[in-house]
C-alpha positions in Angstrom: -0.1 0.0 0.0 2.8 2.3 0.5 4.1 2.5 -3.1 1.2 4.2 -4.2 1.6 7.0 -1.4 5.2 7.4 -2.0 4.7 7.9 -6.0 5.0 11.8 -6.8 2.0 11.6 -9.2 -0.7 9.2 -7.9 -3.2 10.1 -10.5 -5.3 7.5 -12.2 -3.3 7.7 -15.4 0.0 6.6 -13.3 -1.8 3.8 -11.6 -3.7 2.3 -14.6 -0.6 2.5 -16.6 1.6 0.6 -14.2 0.7 -3.2 -13.7 2.4 -3.1 -10.4 0.6 -0.3 -9.0 -2.7 -1.0 -10.5 -2.5 -4.6 -8.9 -1.4 -3.0 -5.5 -4.4 -0.7 -5.9 -6.8 -3.5 -6.5 -5.3 -5.4 -3.7 -5.4 -2.6 -1.1 -8.1 -0.1 -1.9 -10.9 -2.2 -3.6 -12.6 -4.1 -0.9 -13.4 -7.2 -2.9 -12.2 -10.5 -1.8 -11.6 -11.9 -5.2 -9.1 -9.0 -5.7 -7.0 -9.6 -2.7 -4.5 -11.9 -4.3 -4.4 -10.3 -7.7 -0.8 -10.3 -9.3 0.7 -7.8 -11.8 1.0 -10.6 -14.3 -2.8 -11.0 -13.9 -3.4 -7.5 -15.0 -0.9 -8.0 -18.0 -2.8 -10.8 -19.2 -6.1 -9.0 -19.4 -4.8 -5.6 -20.5 -5.5 -6.4 -24.2 -9.1 -7.5 -23.6 -9.4 -4.4 -21.3 -8.2 -1.9 -23.9 -10.5 -3.3 -26.4 -13.4 -3.0 -23.9 -12.4 0.4 -22.7 -11.8 1.7 -26.5 -15.6 0.4 -27.2 -16.9 2.1 -24.1 -15.0 5.3 -24.9 -16.3 5.1 -28.5 -20.0 4.8 -27.4 -19.5 7.6 -24.8 -17.8 10.0 -27.3 -20.3 9.6 -29.8 -23.3 10.2 -27.6 -21.7 13.5 -26.5 -21.2 14.3 -30.5 -17.5 14.4 -30.6 -16.4 14.3 -34.3 -15.5 10.9 -35.9 -11.8 12.0 -36.7 -11.3 12.9 -32.8 -12.7 9.7 -31.5 -10.6 7.6 -33.9 -7.5 9.4 -32.7 -8.5 8.9 -28.8 -9.6 5.4 -29.4 -6.4 4.8 -31.4 -4.3 5.8 -28.6 -6.1 3.6 -26.1 -5.6 0.6 -28.4 -2.0 1.3 -29.7 -0.4 2.8 -26.6 -2.5 1.5 -23.8 -4.7 2.8 -20.7 -2.3 5.5 -19.9 -2.7 7.3 -23.1 -6.4 7.3 -22.4 -5.9 10.1 -20.0 -3.5 12.2 -22.0 -5.9 14.8 -23.0 -4.0 18.0 -24.1 -5.3 21.4 -24.2 -8.7 20.8 -22.6 -10.0 22.5 -19.7 -13.5 21.3 -18.5 -14.0 24.5 -16.3 -12.8 26.7 -19.3 -15.1 25.2 -21.4 -18.1 25.5 -19.0 -17.3 29.1 -18.5 -17.3 29.9 -22.2 -20.5 28.0 -22.6 -22.1 29.8 -19.9 -21.0 33.1 -21.3 -22.3 32.1 -24.8 -25.6 31.0 -23.0 -25.8 34.5 -21.4 -25.0 36.4 -24.6 -27.6 34.2 -26.5 -30.3 34.8 -23.8 -29.6 38.5 -23.9 -30.2 38.4 -27.6 -33.2 36.5 -27.3 -34.6 38.9 -24.6 -34.1 41.9 -26.7 -35.9 40.1 -29.6 -38.7 39.3 -27.4 -38.9 42.8 -25.8 -39.0 44.1 -29.3 -41.6 42.1 -30.2 -43.4 42.4 -27.0 -43.0 46.3 -27.5 -44.6 46.3 -30.9 -47.6 44.3 -29.7 -48.0 46.7 -26.9 -47.7 49.8 -29.3 -50.4 48.1 -31.3 -52.9 47.2 -28.3 -52.2 51.2 -27.4 -53.1 52.0 -31.1 -56.2 49.7 -31.0 -57.4 51.5 -27.7 -57.0 54.9 -29.2 -58.7 54.1 -32.6 -61.6 52.4 -30.9 -62.0 55.6 -28.7 -61.7 58.0 -31.4 -63.4 56.4 -34.4 -65.8 54.2 -32.3 -65.1 51.1 -34.1 -65.3 47.5 -32.7 -62.4 45.7 -31.1 -62.5 43.2 -33.9 -62.4 45.7 -36.5 -59.4 47.4 -34.7 -57.6 44.3 -34.3 -58.1 43.7 -38.1 -56.9 46.9 -39.0 -53.7 46.7 -37.0 -53.2 43.0 -37.9 -53.2 42.0 -34.1 -53.7 38.1 -33.6 -57.0 37.1 -31.7 -55.0 36.2 -28.5 -54.5 40.0 -27.9 -58.3 40.9 -27.6 -58.1 40.2 -23.8 -55.6 42.7 -23.5 -57.3 45.3 -25.5 -60.5 44.8 -23.5 -58.6 45.1 -20.2 -57.1 48.3 -21.3 -60.4 49.9 -22.5 -62.0 48.9 -19.2 -59.2 50.3 -17.3 -59.8 53.5 -18.9 -63.4 53.5 -18.9 -64.0 53.5 -22.7 -67.2 51.8 -24.0 -66.4 49.2 -26.6 -68.2 46.7 -28.7 -66.3 43.3 -29.4 -67.9 42.7 -32.9 -67.1 40.0 -35.4 
């Protein structure tokens, strides 16, 4: 057990890449009786099968998260050719930075959508105000005002509410 703790880099990459350390890890840290007597030679025997299994699992995972085919082939190739150690040799990828960038992109996208929604809502509110004014001044029905201003039917309640709030007499019409 002491060998793992004495290692300068006790990362998973180091442990999985060294049959001695990995067998020690399985014996001492995984509380399963069948692994208490695991030997480095046992791990060497299954390394090729494990590499294939891990390569398959990684392929499925990366495909599910929409990684480009060429990148998947590169990563899986590293696993199959060089071993499990290479599976963790990810260069120039910072999960936290990627999340930060995505979050900022989401904020920007949200602001843009909000501005668009605001403009649309502002146009509708402006048309509702115009409908109220023409109903009051021209004494036309709510339906006629909506038709003239090309307002959707769902806005009728807002117009009626505004007319009632201002005590303006109205007729719904057809």
